[in-house]
Structure formats: structure tokens, C-alpha cells
C-alpha positions, 0 to 999 in steps of 0.5 A: 500500500505504501509503494502505490501511495508514494507513486500517487503522491508523485503524480499528484505533485506533477499535477499540482505545480510541484506542490506535494498533496495527498488524499485526506483520511476521513474521520467519523468524528468530523462533520462531513469528513467523508464528503471532504475526502471524496471532494479531495479525491475528485479534485485529484482525478487527473493524478489518479488517472495518470498514476493508474496508466503509468508503467511504474504502477502497472509493474507494482506488486501492491496494486489494488485491481478493484480500485484500479478498474473503478477509477478507469470508469468515467461513470464513477467520476460522474456519479461521484460528482453528482452525489457530492453536488447533491449533498452540498446544499444539505451541509449548508443548512447544517 
């Protein structure tokens, strides 16, 4: 897991003007923690897609093939956007 996350951070840095950035770990104790983590994932979509297409990742023995297939599906990203977009007004009320 560590090796694949290190590769992700490297690709994210390349997509973020050489500023190191990573995923947010959601906490149940924080209000909307999961939503914040998913928003971060959605913003890092180009980095995720470039990582799963890279030769280094494909040669890695610690790949999560289920997540890899999920991230390749464009409908996943569209549905994630719709879910987050529909939850945002509810959070403004809270």
C-alpha cells in the first residue's frame, strides 16, 4: 500500500505545480469528513488517472485491481460528482 501511495503522491505533485498533496483520511468524528475526502479525491482525478496508466504502477506488486478498474470508469467520476453536488446544499443548512 505504501509503494502505490508514494507513486500517487508523485503524480499528484506533477499535477499540482510541484506542490506535494495527498488524499485526506476521513474521520467519523468530523462533520462531513467523508464528503471532504471524496471532494479531495475528485479534485485529484487527473493524478489518479495518470498514476493508474503509468508503467511504474502497472509493474507494482501492491496494486489494488478493484480500485484500479473503478477509477478507469468515467461513470464513477460522474456519479461521484453528482452525489457530492447533491449533498452540498444539505451541509449548508447544517
